[in-house]
KEMAR-8443 format. One record per residue (C-alpha): residue in three letters; x, y, z; residue number from 1. Coordinates in steps of 0.02 Angstrom, whole numbers, plus 50000, padded with zeros to 5 digits. Layout:
! KEMAR-8443
<pt res="ala" u="X" v="Y" w="Z" n="NUM"/>
...
END
This chain:
! KEMAR-8443
<pt res="unk" u="52071" v="45252" w="48960" n="1"/>
<pt res="unk" u="52004" v="45352" w="48812" n="2"/>
<pt res="unk" u="52140" v="45418" w="48698" n="3"/>
<pt res="unk" u="52168" v="45606" w="48684" n="4"/>
<pt res="unk" u="52153" v="45660" w="48503" n="5"/>
<pt res="unk" u="52281" v="45791" w="48449" n="6"/>
<pt res="unk" u="52283" v="45878" w="48279" n="7"/>
<pt res="unk" u="52424" v="45995" w="48229" n="8"/>
<pt res="unk" u="52387" v="46126" w="48096" n="9"/>
<pt res="unk" u="52502" v="46253" w="48016" n="10"/>
<pt res="unk" u="52652" v="46268" w="47902" n="11"/>
<pt res="unk" u="52832" v="46206" w="47897" n="12"/>
<pt res="unk" u="52863" v="46253" w="48079" n="13"/>
<pt res="unk" u="52733" v="46127" w="48137" n="14"/>
<pt res="unk" u="52771" v="46003" w="47998" n="15"/>
<pt res="unk" u="52940" v="45987" w="48084" n="16"/>
<pt res="unk" u="53061" v="46064" w="47960" n="17"/>
<pt res="unk" u="53232" v="46080" w="48042" n="18"/>
<pt res="unk" u="53216" v="45919" w="48142" n="19"/>
<pt res="unk" u="53253" v="45777" w="48020" n="20"/>
<pt res="unk" u="53232" v="45594" w="48068" n="21"/>
<pt res="unk" u="53248" v="45438" w="47957" n="22"/>
<pt res="unk" u="53060" v="45438" w="47924" n="23"/>
<pt res="unk" u="53055" v="45621" w="47872" n="24"/>
<pt res="unk" u="53024" v="45766" w="47991" n="25"/>
<pt res="unk" u="52986" v="45755" w="48176" n="26"/>
<pt res="unk" u="52962" v="45929" w="48253" n="27"/>
<pt res="unk" u="52886" v="46003" w="48409" n="28"/>
<pt res="unk" u="52708" v="45937" w="48385" n="29"/>
<pt res="unk" u="52769" v="45758" w="48369" n="30"/>
<pt res="unk" u="52874" v="45783" w="48527" n="31"/>
<pt res="unk" u="52728" v="45858" w="48622" n="32"/>
<pt res="unk" u="52599" v="45727" w="48573" n="33"/>
<pt res="unk" u="52648" v="45587" w="48695" n="34"/>
<pt res="unk" u="52664" v="45714" w="48836" n="35"/>
<pt res="unk" u="52487" v="45780" w="48816" n="36"/>
<pt res="unk" u="52407" v="45646" w="48925" n="37"/>
<pt res="unk" u="52453" v="45515" w="49054" n="38"/>
<pt res="unk" u="52360" v="45393" w="48940" n="39"/>
<pt res="unk" u="52360" v="45358" w="48753" n="40"/>
<pt res="unk" u="52366" v="45498" w="48624" n="41"/>
<pt res="unk" u="52309" v="45490" w="48443" n="42"/>
<pt res="unk" u="52409" v="45616" w="48341" n="43"/>
<pt res="unk" u="52388" v="45683" w="48165" n="44"/>
<pt res="unk" u="52503" v="45814" w="48091" n="45"/>
<pt res="unk" u="52406" v="45908" w="47956" n="46"/>
<pt res="unk" u="52533" v="46049" w="47936" n="47"/>
<pt res="unk" u="52615" v="46073" w="47766" n="48"/>
<pt res="unk" u="52766" v="46174" w="47714" n="49"/>
<pt res="unk" u="52721" v="46340" w="47632" n="50"/>
<pt res="unk" u="52543" v="46340" w="47698" n="51"/>
<pt res="unk" u="52452" v="46507" w="47706" n="52"/>
<pt res="unk" u="52310" v="46554" w="47822" n="53"/>
<pt res="unk" u="52189" v="46518" w="47679" n="54"/>
<pt res="unk" u="52258" v="46341" w="47664" n="55"/>
<pt res="unk" u="52231" v="46321" w="47851" n="56"/>
<pt res="unk" u="52049" v="46369" w="47838" n="57"/>
<pt res="unk" u="52005" v="46281" w="47675" n="58"/>
<pt res="unk" u="52100" v="46118" w="47693" n="59"/>
<pt res="unk" u="52171" v="46087" w="47865" n="60"/>
<pt res="unk" u="52027" v="46141" w="47977" n="61"/>
<pt res="unk" u="51897" v="46027" w="47893" n="62"/>
<pt res="unk" u="52020" v="45881" w="47905" n="63"/>
<pt res="unk" u="52051" v="45919" w="48089" n="64"/>
<pt res="unk" u="51866" v="45933" w="48129" n="65"/>
<pt res="unk" u="51838" v="45761" w="48052" n="66"/>
<pt res="unk" u="51959" v="45693" w="48183" n="67"/>
<pt res="unk" u="51857" v="45771" w="48326" n="68"/>
<pt res="unk" u="52016" v="45833" w="48414" n="69"/>
<pt res="unk" u="52028" v="45862" w="48600" n="70"/>
<pt res="unk" u="52181" v="45972" w="48569" n="71"/>
<pt res="unk" u="52220" v="46069" w="48410" n="72"/>
<pt res="unk" u="52377" v="46171" w="48377" n="73"/>
<pt res="unk" u="52365" v="46317" w="48255" n="74"/>
<pt res="unk" u="52530" v="46404" w="48213" n="75"/>
<pt res="unk" u="52526" v="46496" w="48047" n="76"/>
<pt res="unk" u="52544" v="46668" w="47969" n="77"/>
<pt res="unk" u="52729" v="46681" w="47931" n="78"/>
<pt res="unk" u="52707" v="46633" w="47749" n="79"/>
<pt res="unk" u="52568" v="46761" w="47730" n="80"/>
<pt res="unk" u="52692" v="46899" w="47775" n="81"/>
<pt res="unk" u="52814" v="46833" w="47643" n="82"/>
<pt res="unk" u="52695" v="46859" w="47498" n="83"/>
<pt res="unk" u="52676" v="47013" w="47389" n="84"/>
<pt res="unk" u="52488" v="46987" w="47405" n="85"/>
<pt res="unk" u="52491" v="47002" w="47596" n="86"/>
<pt res="unk" u="52322" v="47061" w="47660" n="87"/>
<pt res="unk" u="52307" v="47078" w="47848" n="88"/>
<pt res="unk" u="52116" v="47083" w="47842" n="89"/>
<pt res="unk" u="52109" v="46917" w="47751" n="90"/>
<pt res="unk" u="52238" v="46836" w="47865" n="91"/>
<pt res="unk" u="52141" v="46895" w="48018" n="92"/>
<pt res="unk" u="51976" v="46828" w="47949" n="93"/>
<pt res="unk" u="52053" v="46660" w="47906" n="94"/>
<pt res="unk" u="52130" v="46643" w="48080" n="95"/>
<pt res="unk" u="51972" v="46697" w="48168" n="96"/>
<pt res="unk" u="51864" v="46574" w="48071" n="97"/>
<pt res="unk" u="51987" v="46432" w="48103" n="98"/>
<pt res="unk" u="51998" v="46462" w="48290" n="99"/>
<pt res="unk" u="51811" v="46486" w="48302" n="100"/>
<pt res="unk" u="51776" v="46320" w="48215" n="101"/>
<pt res="unk" u="51898" v="46222" w="48322" n="102"/>
<pt res="unk" u="51844" v="46296" w="48489" n="103"/>
<pt res="unk" u="51661" v="46274" w="48443" n="104"/>
<pt res="unk" u="51700" v="46089" w="48416" n="105"/>
<pt res="unk" u="51765" v="46080" w="48595" n="106"/>
<pt res="unk" u="51952" v="46075" w="48559" n="107"/>
<pt res="unk" u="52081" v="46154" w="48672" n="108"/>
<pt res="unk" u="52174" v="46264" w="48549" n="109"/>
<pt res="unk" u="52361" v="46301" w="48555" n="110"/>
<pt res="unk" u="52425" v="46457" w="48469" n="111"/>
<pt res="unk" u="52591" v="46546" w="48456" n="112"/>
<pt res="unk" u="52661" v="46710" w="48391" n="113"/>
<pt res="unk" u="52805" v="46694" w="48268" n="114"/>
<pt res="unk" u="52982" v="46766" w="48260" n="115"/>
<pt res="unk" u="53024" v="46900" w="48133" n="116"/>
<pt res="unk" u="53094" v="46810" w="47978" n="117"/>
<pt res="unk" u="53195" v="46960" w="47921" n="118"/>
<pt res="unk" u="53289" v="46967" w="48085" n="119"/>
<pt res="unk" u="53317" v="46779" w="48086" n="120"/>
<pt res="unk" u="53392" v="46789" w="47911" n="121"/>
<pt res="unk" u="53493" v="46946" w="47952" n="122"/>
<pt res="unk" u="53419" v="47046" w="47808" n="123"/>
<pt res="unk" u="53469" v="47229" w="47785" n="124"/>
<pt res="unk" u="53363" v="47352" w="47883" n="125"/>
<pt res="unk" u="53274" v="47422" w="47730" n="126"/>
<pt res="unk" u="53211" v="47247" w="47690" n="127"/>
<pt res="unk" u="53189" v="47180" w="47866" n="128"/>
<pt res="unk" u="53090" v="47326" w="47937" n="129"/>
<pt res="unk" u="52938" v="47305" w="47820" n="130"/>
<pt res="unk" u="52937" v="47118" w="47855" n="131"/>
<pt res="unk" u="52950" v="47148" w="48042" n="132"/>
<pt res="unk" u="52803" v="47268" w="48032" n="133"/>
<pt res="unk" u="52698" v="47136" w="47946" n="134"/>
<pt res="unk" u="52749" v="47002" w="48072" n="135"/>
<pt res="unk" u="52706" v="47117" w="48218" n="136"/>
<pt res="unk" u="52534" v="47146" w="48142" n="137"/>
<pt res="unk" u="52500" v="46960" w="48120" n="138"/>
<pt res="unk" u="52562" v="46925" w="48296" n="139"/>
<pt res="unk" u="52450" v="47061" w="48366" n="140"/>
<pt res="unk" u="52302" v="46978" w="48280" n="141"/>
<pt res="unk" u="52353" v="46807" w="48349" n="142"/>
<pt res="unk" u="52370" v="46879" w="48526" n="143"/>
<pt res="unk" u="52197" v="46957" w="48520" n="144"/>
<pt res="unk" u="52111" v="46807" w="48441" n="145"/>
<pt res="unk" u="52194" v="46690" w="48566" n="146"/>
<pt res="unk" u="52115" v="46792" w="48706" n="147"/>
<pt res="unk" u="51946" v="46801" w="48620" n="148"/>
<pt res="unk" u="51939" v="46613" w="48590" n="149"/>
<pt res="unk" u="52019" v="46558" w="48754" n="150"/>
<pt res="unk" u="52171" v="46477" w="48672" n="151"/>
<pt res="unk" u="52330" v="46421" w="48761" n="152"/>
<pt res="unk" u="52451" v="46548" w="48687" n="153"/>
<pt res="unk" u="52640" v="46532" w="48682" n="154"/>
<pt res="unk" u="52744" v="46690" w="48657" n="155"/>
<pt res="unk" u="52854" v="46591" w="48540" n="156"/>
<pt res="unk" u="52930" v="46746" w="48462" n="157"/>
<pt res="unk" u="53005" v="46791" w="48632" n="158"/>
<pt res="unk" u="53105" v="46630" w="48647" n="159"/>
<pt res="unk" u="53295" v="46658" w="48633" n="160"/>
<pt res="unk" u="53314" v="46620" w="48448" n="161"/>
<pt res="unk" u="53440" v="46760" w="48422" n="162"/>
<pt res="unk" u="53545" v="46727" w="48577" n="163"/>
<pt res="unk" u="53559" v="46538" w="48562" n="164"/>
<pt res="unk" u="53609" v="46486" w="48386" n="165"/>
<pt res="unk" u="53588" v="46301" w="48430" n="166"/>
<pt res="unk" u="53400" v="46330" w="48435" n="167"/>
<pt res="unk" u="53397" v="46364" w="48247" n="168"/>
<pt res="unk" u="53428" v="46243" w="48105" n="169"/>
<pt res="unk" u="53552" v="46278" w="47968" n="170"/>
<pt res="unk" u="53424" v="46376" w="47866" n="171"/>
<pt res="unk" u="53406" v="46504" w="48009" n="172"/>
<pt res="unk" u="53218" v="46507" w="47983" n="173"/>
<pt res="unk" u="53163" v="46346" w="48068" n="174"/>
<pt res="unk" u="53204" v="46275" w="48239" n="175"/>
<pt res="unk" u="53334" v="46140" w="48260" n="176"/>
<pt res="unk" u="53290" v="45981" w="48355" n="177"/>
<pt res="unk" u="53334" v="46076" w="48513" n="178"/>
<pt res="unk" u="53225" v="46223" w="48462" n="179"/>
<pt res="unk" u="53078" v="46109" w="48422" n="180"/>
<pt res="unk" u="53100" v="46025" w="48591" n="181"/>
<pt res="unk" u="53095" v="46195" w="48676" n="182"/>
<pt res="unk" u="52929" v="46238" w="48592" n="183"/>
<pt res="unk" u="52855" v="46070" w="48644" n="184"/>
<pt res="unk" u="52915" v="46092" w="48824" n="185"/>
<pt res="unk" u="52845" v="46269" w="48833" n="186"/>
<pt res="unk" u="52673" v="46213" w="48772" n="187"/>
<pt res="unk" u="52676" v="46068" w="48896" n="188"/>
<pt res="unk" u="52714" v="46189" w="49039" n="189"/>
<pt res="unk" u="52574" v="46306" w="48986" n="190"/>
<pt res="unk" u="52448" v="46164" w="48978" n="191"/>
<pt res="unk" u="52502" v="46100" w="49149" n="192"/>
<pt res="unk" u="52490" v="46275" w="49224" n="193"/>
<pt res="unk" u="52314" v="46292" w="49153" n="194"/>
<pt res="unk" u="52261" v="46133" w="49242" n="195"/>
<pt res="unk" u="52255" v="46012" w="49096" n="196"/>
<pt res="unk" u="52298" v="45831" w="49141" n="197"/>
<pt res="unk" u="52461" v="45816" w="49044" n="198"/>
<pt res="unk" u="52583" v="45672" w="49044" n="199"/>
<pt res="unk" u="52770" v="45672" w="49087" n="200"/>
<pt res="unk" u="52874" v="45820" w="49024" n="201"/>
<pt res="unk" u="52950" v="45817" w="48851" n="202"/>
<pt res="unk" u="53114" v="45722" w="48850" n="203"/>
<pt res="unk" u="53283" v="45803" w="48816" n="204"/>
<pt res="unk" u="53348" v="45830" w="48639" n="205"/>
<pt res="unk" u="53513" v="45916" w="48606" n="206"/>
<pt res="unk" u="53600" v="45976" w="48449" n="207"/>
<pt res="unk" u="53753" v="46082" w="48419" n="208"/>
<pt res="unk" u="53745" v="46248" w="48330" n="209"/>
<pt res="unk" u="53775" v="46234" w="48141" n="210"/>
<pt res="unk" u="53943" v="46304" w="48088" n="211"/>
<pt res="unk" u="53985" v="46424" w="47948" n="212"/>
<pt res="unk" u="54019" v="46279" w="47828" n="213"/>
<pt res="unk" u="53845" v="46208" w="47858" n="214"/>
<pt res="unk" u="53767" v="46380" w="47829" n="215"/>
<pt res="unk" u="53861" v="46399" w="47664" n="216"/>
<pt res="unk" u="53814" v="46223" w="47608" n="217"/>
<pt res="unk" u="53630" v="46255" w="47642" n="218"/>
<pt res="unk" u="53635" v="46420" w="47545" n="219"/>
<pt res="unk" u="53725" v="46338" w="47399" n="220"/>
<pt res="unk" u="53599" v="46196" w="47388" n="221"/>
<pt res="unk" u="53427" v="46225" w="47459" n="222"/>
<pt res="unk" u="53442" v="46409" w="47509" n="223"/>
<pt res="unk" u="53465" v="46474" w="47333" n="224"/>
<pt res="unk" u="53303" v="46387" w="47280" n="225"/>
<pt res="unk" u="53210" v="46470" w="47423" n="226"/>
<pt res="unk" u="53279" v="46642" w="47377" n="227"/>
<pt res="unk" u="53236" v="46614" w="47193" n="228"/>
<pt res="unk" u="53057" v="46566" w="47236" n="229"/>
<pt res="unk" u="53034" v="46719" w="47345" n="230"/>
<pt res="unk" u="53116" v="46830" w="47214" n="231"/>
<pt res="unk" u="52974" v="46801" w="47092" n="232"/>
<pt res="unk" u="52839" v="46834" w="47222" n="233"/>
<pt res="unk" u="52895" v="46936" w="47371" n="234"/>
<pt res="unk" u="53048" v="47029" w="47308" n="235"/>
<pt res="unk" u="52967" v="47154" w="47187" n="236"/>
<pt res="unk" u="52841" v="47209" w="47318" n="237"/>
<pt res="unk" u="52972" v="47207" w="47455" n="238"/>
<pt res="unk" u="53087" v="47319" w="47354" n="239"/>
<pt res="unk" u="52945" v="47444" w="47337" n="240"/>
<pt res="unk" u="52918" v="47436" w="47525" n="241"/>
<pt res="unk" u="53105" v="47460" w="47552" n="242"/>
<pt res="unk" u="53104" v="47614" w="47439" n="243"/>
<pt res="unk" u="52963" v="47689" w="47543" n="244"/>
<pt res="unk" u="53057" v="47643" w="47702" n="245"/>
<pt res="unk" u="53212" v="47732" w="47638" n="246"/>
<pt res="unk" u="53114" v="47890" w="47598" n="247"/>
<pt res="unk" u="53039" v="47896" w="47772" n="248"/>
<pt res="unk" u="53207" v="47861" w="47855" n="249"/>
<pt res="unk" u="53287" v="48004" w="47758" n="250"/>
<pt res="unk" u="53147" v="48121" w="47811" n="251"/>
<pt res="unk" u="53149" v="48059" w="47990" n="252"/>
<pt res="unk" u="52967" v="48005" w="47977" n="253"/>
<pt res="unk" u="52987" v="47815" w="47992" n="254"/>
<pt res="unk" u="52879" v="47816" w="48148" n="255"/>
<pt res="unk" u="52731" v="47860" w="48037" n="256"/>
<pt res="unk" u="52744" v="47690" w="47953" n="257"/>
<pt res="unk" u="52735" v="47603" w="48121" n="258"/>
<pt res="unk" u="52586" v="47709" w="48174" n="259"/>
<pt res="unk" u="52496" v="47673" w="48011" n="260"/>
<pt res="unk" u="52527" v="47486" w="48033" n="261"/>
<pt res="unk" u="52456" v="47494" w="48209" n="262"/>
<pt res="unk" u="52299" v="47581" w="48143" n="263"/>
<pt res="unk" u="52277" v="47449" w="48008" n="264"/>
<pt res="unk" u="52296" v="47311" w="48136" n="265"/>
<pt res="unk" u="52168" v="47388" w="48252" n="266"/>
<pt res="unk" u="52048" v="47413" w="48106" n="267"/>
<pt res="unk" u="52068" v="47232" w="48048" n="268"/>
<pt res="unk" u="52029" v="47169" w="48223" n="269"/>
<pt res="unk" u="51882" v="47288" w="48238" n="270"/>
<pt res="unk" u="51805" v="47216" w="48081" n="271"/>
<pt res="unk" u="51804" v="47039" w="48150" n="272"/>
<pt res="unk" u="51646" v="46973" w="48232" n="273"/>
<pt res="unk" u="51651" v="46958" w="48420" n="274"/>
<pt res="unk" u="51625" v="46781" w="48485" n="275"/>
<pt res="unk" u="51454" v="46750" w="48561" n="276"/>
<pt res="unk" u="51458" v="46756" w="48750" n="277"/>
<pt res="unk" u="51422" v="46596" w="48841" n="278"/>
<pt res="unk" u="51254" v="46592" w="48930" n="279"/>
<pt res="unk" u="51339" v="46582" w="49100" n="280"/>
<pt res="unk" u="51435" v="46742" w="49059" n="281"/>
<pt res="unk" u="51279" v="46845" w="49027" n="282"/>
<pt res="unk" u="51231" v="46954" w="49176" n="283"/>
<pt res="unk" u="51044" v="46922" w="49153" n="284"/>
<pt res="unk" u="51063" v="46732" w="49151" n="285"/>
<pt res="unk" u="51026" v="46649" w="49320" n="286"/>
<pt res="unk" u="51164" v="46532" w="49382" n="287"/>
<pt res="unk" u="51107" v="46365" w="49448" n="288"/>
<pt res="unk" u="51150" v="46335" w="49630" n="289"/>
<pt res="unk" u="51239" v="46179" w="49688" n="290"/>
END
């Protein structure tokens, strides 16, 4: 039986951060790989921590295309929203070009929308609202592009991250082993429902929710480095966004920011090229009879 080739592209979520094993990181893509087919699966994880949508397009997509994947997962965009240089138009163009290249190569593409990082971290409203607005915009782009390119899309942001603490690792940004297993199981179910010949379901993985001591230890060791890195890049711009947020909240005009973000999202999508219609979809193309 010919092996199914699976390439996973993206950032730390797909790299497997939050699910440590002796060899490094495991994560949802590694869990999903053996369940993708009743037969053998060849798996390559090309995702890297901190990757932006530009890194996806410039580095990961060419490497994936060289593997001639049957299935390709593309989950990215969260790091774009955490940069002072965030540009929705650029992010949309990078995602569109990546999905277009992979689907044109014949791959079944898996996509997912992402949870709001500000809410996961419990940031104050003046800081979390601008980040949430950015994440909603990126997710709206991913939703639309998934439809345009016929991707298998998981509403990952809607999974119960906030209700079930055991789904999150100690850093509160990445899934735990249990959370990664949930993502893998959800993708497996979507593929099966779409009629793809998948293998057995993803096996069980359980972890307990990290306690307060674990949260404090992470912040005292690795968390402070993350905050420091973001402070030199995101924080100055985020503080400016927070000041604007505060002014609108005081005036009772915060809804204008949401409306403006919606207009920018619609405009960014409108500037993307529409995929060419397949010949069989064109009304003037005769369909061969059986």
